[in-house]
N, C-alpha and C positions, 0 to 999 in steps of 0.2 A: 568902481565896477568896470570902468573903461579899461583899466590896467588888467583886471582879471579877465576881461573879454579878450584882450590881446594874448594873454597866456593861454586862453582856451583855443585860439587859432593856432598858436604854436603847438599846443598839446595834440591837436588833430593831425598836424603835419608830422610831428615826432612819432605818433602812433604808427603812421604808415612807414616811416623810416625804420623803426625798430622791429616791427612785426611782419611787414611785408617783405622787406629785404632780410632774408633769414639765413644767409650764409654764416653769419655770426663768427665767433672765434674759431670756428672749425675750418675757416678758410686756411689753407696751409700756413703753418707757422714755420719760421726758420730759426735755427739755433746754431751757435758756434761757440766753442770754448774760448774764453778770454785768456786761458793759460796763465793764471796768476796765482802764486802761492805766497801767502803773507800771514803774519800774525794778526789775530783779531785786533781791530782798532786801526789797522793799516789797510784794510780792504777798501778798494775804490767804491766811493759812494756808487694717364692711360684711359681708364674707364670713366664714364660719366658718373657724377654723384647721384645719389638717390633722389627721386622727385616724386614721392608718393603724394599725389594730389597736386594742386596748383601752387601751394606755398609751403610745402614741406621743407623742413630744415635740411640743408645739405650737409650738415655737420654742425649744427648750431653749437653755441657754446654750451655744452653740458659736460670734453676731454678735460670737476674737482670738489670740496669734499663733502659730499652728502654722506649719510650713513652708508655702511658698506654693503648692505643687502639691497638688491634691486627691486623696484616695483614691477609688477607684472601687468598692470593695467593703466599705469600712469607714470609719467616721469617723476623721478624722485624729487624731494623738496630742494629748495635753494641751498647753495653751497654754504657750509658753515666750517671755515678753515680751522684745522687743528693747530694749536699753538706749537711752535717749534721747540725742540729741546733747548734748555738753557745753554747759552754760549759760555765758553771758558774765557777768562780774561786774557790769558796769554798761553802760548804753547807750553805744555807740561807733560811729563811722563814719556816713556819710550815710544818711538815711532812704530806704527803697525803698517802692514801692507794692505792697501785698499785695492783689491783685485779679485776677479773671479778665478776659481780653481776648478778646472774641469777634469773629471775622471771618466774614462771610456766606459760606456755601459750604464752610467748613473742616470737614474730617472727621477723626475719630480713633477708634481702637478701644480700649476699656478692658475690663479684667477685674475684677469685684468678687467677693471671696471672703469668706464669712461662716461663722462656726462658733459653736455654743453647746453646752455640755455640763454635766452634773452627774455627780458620781461619789462613791462611798463605798468606804472600804477599812478592813478590820480591821487594826490595828497591834499588837494584843496577842499574848500567847502563843497559839500554835495550839490548845493543849489547852483554852484558856478560850473560844475562839470559839464562839458559839451554833450549834447545828446548823442553825437556820433562816437564819443570816446568810450572805450571799454578796456578795463584792465586786462592785460593779456600776458601770456607766457608761451614761448615757442622753444622747443629743445628736443634732445634725445638722450636716451640712457642705454648703454650697452654693457653687457656682462658676458665675457667669454672665458670659459675654463678650458685649458689645454694641457696636454701631457708633453713633457720635454725629455728627450733621450739624447745623451751624448753619443753620437755616432763615432767620431774619432777626434783625437786631440792633436793639434798642430804643434810643430817644434817651438813656435813662439808663445805657447801657452793658450792660444785661442782654440776654438773647437767648432766642428760642424754639428749642429743640433737638429734633430728631427722633431718637428712640431706636429702633434695630432690634436685637432679640435674635438673637444668632448661634449661641451654643452654651451648653448648660446641663448641669451635673452636680448631682445632689442625692442625698445619702445620709442616711437617718434610722436611728438605732440606739436600741433600747429594751432596757434592762437586758442589755447585752452582745450583743444579737442585732440584726443588720441587718434591718429590717422594710420598708425601701424603698430602692431603688437604681436611679437613672436616669442615663443618659449619652446625650445626643443624638447623639453620634458612633458609638454602637453600633447596628448594623443591627437587632439583635433588639429594640431599644427603640422602633422606628419607630411601633409601634401604641399606645404609651403616650400618653394625652391630653397629657402635657407636651410631646410632640414637636410639637404644633400651635403651640406658642409660638415655635418657631424661625422667624424671618422676620417675626413679628408686630411692629407698630410702634405707638408712642405718642409723645406730645409732652410736654415739660416746659418751663415758662418759668422761667429761672434768672437770678438777679441777679448782678451782677459780684462780689458778696460771697459767692457760693456757696450762696445760699438758693433752694430750690425754691418759687416763688411760685404756680404753677398746674400742674395735671396734666390733660391732655386726651386724647381719642381712645382711652381705655382701655376704656370700657364695651362696645364690640362684642366685644373679646377676652374680657371677663368673661362675657358672655352665652354665648359659645361653650364656656365651661368649667363649665356647670351640671350636669354629670353626677354620678354617685354613686361613681365609681371613686376609688381613692386618688390617682391622678394628677390628677383633677379637683380634689380637695380641696387638694392641694399647690399647684396652679396658682392657685386662687382666693386663697390666702394671698400668693403672690408678686405678685399684681396689686392688693393693697390699697394705698390711697394712702400709708399709713404705711410700707409696705415700699419702695415706689417712692421716696418722699422720702428714706428712710434710705440707699438705695444711691447716690443722686446728690448729696446735700448735702455740703458741706465745712464742718464745724463750726468748724474752726480759723480760717477766713476770716470766716464770718458773725459771729463773736464780736468781731472787731476793730472798735474805735470809729472810728478814723481810718485811712484807707487807707495813709497814710505811716507806716512803722514803722522805727525805728532798730535796728540789731543790739544785742541785749541787752535790748531792751524786752519787757515781758510784758503779757499780757491774760488774761482768764479767762471761763469760762462754767460753769454748773451743769448736772448731769445726775443724774436720779433713776432708780434701777433697782428693780424688784420681784423678789425671790427667792421669791415665793409664801409658803409657810409658814415660810420662813427669814427673813422680814421684808423691809424695804426699806432702801435705802442711797442717800445722796446724795453726790456727789463734786463738788469744785470743780476743774475742769480748767484748769491754769495753763500757758499757752503762752509759749514764749520763742523769739524770732528769733535764730538763730545768726549767726556772721560771714558776711558776703557777700563773695565774691572780688572784688577790685578790677578784675580783667580780665574780669569777666562770669562768669556761672554761676548755678546755681539757688539759690534761697533755701531754707534748711532750718529748719523750725519744729519744736521739740521740745515735747512735752506730758508733764507729770507731774501726776497728779491726787492730791488729798488729800481725805480724808473731811470732810464738812461737815454741820453741824447744820441748815443751811438746806434748802430744797426748791426745785426748779426752778419758776420763776414759771409759773403756769397749770397746774401739775401736777394731774392728776386721780387720781393714785395716792396713796391715803391712807397715812399713815405707819403702819407696822406694826413693832413691836419683834420682834427675833429671840427666839423662846422658848428658844433654847439659849445665849443670850448669857452667862448667869450660870454656866454649866457648861462653857464652851468658850473656847479661845484662838483669836483671829481674826488672820489675816495676809492682806494684800491687796497687789496691784500693779496699777496702771492707768496705762499710758503710751501715747504715740502719736507720730506723726511725719508731717510734711507736707513734700514736696519740690515747689516751685513754680518753673517756668521763668519767670523775670521778663521775658525778651524777648518770648515768645509769650503770656504770661499764661495758662499751661496747667499743670494739675496733672499731675505725673509719678508721684507716689505719695502716697497718704494712708492711714494705718493707725491703728487704735486697738486695744489689747489689754488685757483686764482678767482678773485671776484672784483669786478669793477662796478662802480655806482656813480651815476650822474644825477644831480638834482637841479632842476630849473625852478626857481622860486620867484614869486612876484613880491618885490620889496615894498610895494605900496599897498598891499592888501590889508594892512592894519590888523584889526581883531579877527579877521577871517582869512588866515594865511592860505595862500593858494600855491601849489607846487606840483610838479610831476617828477616821478622817480623812475629812472631807467637803470637796468642792471644787466650785466652779462657775466657769466661764470663758466669756469672750466675745471674739470676734475679728472685726474687719472691716477689709478691705484693698481699696483701689481702686488699680489700677496701669495706666499707659499701656502698651499692647502694640504699637501701631502708629499712626503719625501719618498 
């Protein structure tokens, strides 16, 4: 019981660490292409954030993959990563061009869904659980539908896109309580400051490799969101350049060195995440092009990430060791998928989902095992809903 008691003390301290410090995986992440194209088997292993209430998530880890529909009154369930498409053993078949093809005047409607969460759960004997300890989850869920119109095509194949926000859902949960819940389709939410974003427009200049090169016409919308209400705070975060860039860029394409890629070929990029007081972690995202149907069809790129000791180039996130590393076991999963219409050069689906889990167990608890489980997840999904 003495050992279990020590675990109980740790549990209370960890509870504060995980749920009170709520910046989570939504603290800015930094990514950089590693620019490596190899055969499979050779791949190397402005505005203030929202503060709704005292301990609202500032972007908690909720940016992976829960079911695709959003909850309207609670944050969606924990991430359940989709399995990546099977990898090809070696490059085979003719190369295809993995790039976006813009046509002036072309329109499309997309829905981007992001989710971040942190959670903690007591896994020990109920009698040993400290009175102050409560299982908890903190996070947010965002679903934004936007129309995209190609305003003009550049000589280099890139384009200027006009983005019009059409529908918005946003739910923020703090320690098991929903503290913010907005849905632009609900009449009772018409007076929320976020409702003013529906119909708002901005422009992004995007390369054929899926990189956002420039963002414009956002400042007037930002100026209209200078109030002090929670809706104003949430809106200002959604209008940050980093948020806009994140919801439009296609990392799987921007990391490709050459546009022509053969089935089975791989390439990679680095991404560094901050888990606040749980430390930082860098992953190498390894992308693999799957088989391409000979009769025509979409190209499917699977991503499976592996931890890396490197850090994304240009990262301003300092490396911070996890203070619980020596007393916990860590398991993680970070996968993704791109479905690209090769004929139209149009993204039909792009998703990334990450989940980290830390278990602190008492090895001396015998027949009454005692442990605490911490988890952090991130999901981002872009899907074409109408051409």
